[in-house]
N, C-alpha and C positions, 0 to 999 in steps of 0.2 A: 420035283418042282421044275418049272420051265428053265431052259438054258438061254432063253431070249435075253440079251443084255438090257432090254427096255422093260423087262418084267418087274413087277413090284417086289416079289419075293425071290430070295436066292435059293440055292439047293437045300439049305437047312431050314427053310421057311421063315427066314428073317427078312425084315423090310430093308430093301436096298436104298431107296431114296424116296422120302415121303412127300417131297414138295416139287411142284412145277411152278416156275415163275412165268407169268404171262405178260409180255410187253404189249400194252394196249396201243402203243404207237405203231406196232408191227405184229399183230396177233397171228398165231398159228393154230392149227387144229388142237383140240383139248383132249387129254386123257381124262378118264373119270374115276380112276382108282387112287388118285393122289390129292393132296391139298393143293388147291389152285389159288395162288396169290397174284393179283393184278398189280401192275405198276404203271402209273401214268405221270407224265411230267408236264402236260399241257391240257387245256380243256378238251373234252371228248365230244365227238359228234354223236348223233342218236344211235348209230350202229354200235359204236364202242360202248356207249352206256348200256345198251342191251346186253352186250357181251359181259360187261362187268357184273351185271345182275346174275349171270350164270356162274360166276366164280364164287369162291368162298370168302374173299375179302379183297378189296382193292385199295392200295395206298396212293394218296395224291398229295401234292403240296397244298399249303393253306390257301383258301379262297379259290381253289380250282374247281372243285365239284362239291355238291351237297347231296344229302340223302343217304339212306341206310346202307347201300352197298359200299360206300366210300368212308375211309378213315383219313382225315387230313392230319398230316404230321409235318414237322419242320423239315425233316430230311428223309424223304421216302426211301432212298436207297439204304441208308443206315438202319431204318426201321425194318426194311426187308431183310437185311442181314441178321437182325435180331430174331425175327420170326422164323427164318430158316434154321438158325442155330437151335432155337427152342424145339422146333419140330424134329430136327435130327437127334436131339438129346432124348426125346421121348416120342418116337415115331408111332408106337402102338396107341398111346393115349391121344396123340394128335389126330390120327386117322379115325379112331373110334369117335372122337368128338365131331370131326368133319362129317362122318356118316350119320350120326344122330341128328345133327343140325340140318343136313340136307333132307332127311326123311320127314322131319317136322310134322308129325300127326296133328290134325286139327283138334282132335279130342284130347283134352288135357290128361285124362286118365291114361290114355294110350301113350301120350308123350312121356309121362312119368314112368310108365312101365319100360318104354324103350331106353330111357336114360338109365334106369336101374339095371337093366340087363347088361348094358355096356359097362356100367360101374362095377357090377359083380364080376364080369369077365376080367376087367383090369385088376381087380383085387387079387386075382390069381396070376397076374403077369409079372414079368421080370423087372419092369420099370418101377412098379410099386414096391416090390421086394427090395430093390436097390435103395429106394428112398427110406424104407423102414430100417435097413441096415445102417445107412448113413445117419439116421436120426438116433439110433441106439435104443436099447430097452428103457422103458419108463414105467413107473408104477401107475396104476389106475388113479384117476383124480379122486380126491377125498369127497365124502358126502357133503352136500351143500349145508353150510351152517345156518341157513335160513330158507324160507320158501323160495325155490328157484324161479318161480313166476308169481307175481302179485296180481290179484284180480280185484277190481273195485267197480261196483255198479252205482251209478248216480242216475236216477230216472231211467230213461231208455238207452243210456250210454254205458257200455262196458269198456273199462280200461284194462288192458293186459300189458304188464311190464315185465320184461326179462330181467331177472334179479340175481344174477351171479356176477356182480362187478369184479369180484376177486379173480375171476377167470375170464374177464372181458366178455361175459355173457356167451361163452362158447356153447355151441349147439351140441351138447353131450346128451347122454341118456336121460338124466334127471330133468334137465331143462326141456328137452324134447317132449317127454311124457307129460310134464306139467303144462306145457304150451298146448299140446293136443287136447288135454282135458278142458282147458279154458275155452278153446275154440269150439269144442263139441257143445259146451254150454251155450255158446252164441248160436250154434246151428239149431239146437233143440228149442231154445226160448225165442219165439217169434216176437216177444215183447221188446227184445233188444234191437233197436233200430240202427244203432251206430256202435262200431267197435274201434277203439284207438289202440294201436300196438306201438309200444316204445321200449326203450331199454334204460336201465339204471347204470350209473357210472360213466366213465369217459368215452365208451364206445357202445354203439347199438349192439353189435355182435362181431366177434373175431372169427366166426365160422365154426366148423366142426372142431370138437375138442381133440387136439392132436394126440393126447395121451390115451385116447380110446381107439385110435386108428390101428387096424390090424388085430383087433380083439374079437371080431365077430366069430360066433361058434362055427358057422359054415356059410358058404356063399349064397345058398338058396334061402336060408333063414334071413340073412342080411337083406336080400331082395324084398322079401315080404314085409319086413319091418320098415324098410325105407318107404315102400309104396302104400302099405295099408296101415301103418302106425306112425307115419310121419305127418308133418303139419301142412305140406304143400297142397294136398287135395282139399283140405278143409279151408285153407286160405282162399283157394280158387272158388269154392262154393260160397264163401262169404264176401267175395271181392266187392260187390256193390255196397256193402255196409262197412268196409274196413278202410281206415286211414292209417298208414304206417308213418311214424315219425322217426327218422333215422339221424344219427350223428356220429361223429368220430370215425373210427375205422369200421367199415362195413365190408367184411371179407367173406368170400364163399357163401355159406348159408346166410350170412349177414346182409346180403343183397338178394340172393336167390329167393328167399322167403318173402321179404317185403315187396318184391317185384310183382307178386300175385295180387297185391292190394289194389283196390280201385283208385286210390290216391296215395302217393308217396311224397312226403314233405321232408326235405333235408335241411339240416343246419349248414351254414356257409362253409364250415371247415370239414364237412364230411368227405370221405374218400371211399372209392369202391374198387374192389379187386377180386379176381377169380384166380387163385393159385393152383388149382387142382392138377392141371396138365403137368406142371413142374414136379408133381408128386407121382406121376404115372397114372393119373386118374382123370375122370371128367367130373364136372359139377354133379353132386349127388343129392342135393336137397331140393331139386326141382328146377334148377337154373336153366336147363335147356328147354324147359317148358315155359317158364315165366319170363325170362329176360328177352328171348327173341320176339315175344309178343309185344314188347315195348320198343326194342331198338333194332330188330331184324337179326337174322342169323349171322350176317356178315360182321357186324360190330360185336356181337356176342362172341364169335370166334376170335376176333382180335383181342377182346378183353381177356379171354381165357388163355390164349396162346402167348400173348406178350407178358402176362403177369404184371402189367403196369397198373398203378393206381390211377383212377379217373377222378378228377375233382368234381365238386358239386355243380359248377357252372357247365362243365362239359356234359355231365350226367343230365342236366336240365335241357341242354341243346339237343341231346340225343333222344330224350324222352324216357330215360331210365328213372328219373324222378319228375314229378309234376310241378313242384314249386320249391323255392328256397325260402326258409322261414325268415321274415324280415327282422332285422335287429337282433338276431340270435347269435 
């Protein structure tokens, strides 16, 4: 490997420094092999706004800038320190996510494939192995005591309800397969004009079932299951007919999947979070394809790297959801 002190990799192939902070008040030439975080303390002129669009995310004070490249936070420097710490804790996952979001294929199938290739790569990485070791061994989740997904048709409306409240509707094998079966019904039956997707219990979905993480038979099989047997591509095909109604904690797949829907309605107390980078991974249920199409790649990266929950009002202002249910 290179002995250049500015090189991304050291002599052992390990990432030296995954982040470059760009001071938009005094910008310098940009490298392209690291995460580029912008920091601005005052309103930007047109040239610096254009520069911010070329970065991966830019932190600004409240009421300074608006629009997808910017994330307004109370203390940009403190938030910058958090993002840098997270990136340095999981540099492989951070740079993989950065590269996936920058590539941003227009075709959703290609975007899902790219995400899955990155996800499978990271499943074999040291950061995910460290997370698994820290989590410790767990038994596989028990079979669902009831139908993991409820399907009810009234006229031309199909209602699909995630129905594993005892596991906070975790997106595990049983629930995934049942959801895919229900969505295929909607694809095949042209008499279904409207699909409503919601979840039983206190949360829409807590994301992937952590007890199943690390149990894939091999990385190639995992890729084809994610991309060809997952719900993301079907939700995209049905987007014009789907309304997702989300509530409670919407974590990982719990926002990645509904973000494909043509309309997303949140209850006032809903929160949204992408924790995968902290596990040494990238979103794996389609989030790098669905979420950037709503809020841009910059805020998607912030959501994933910060691992901070976003409330319903912020999600509405960003476009992650389309409405907040009145009186709910």
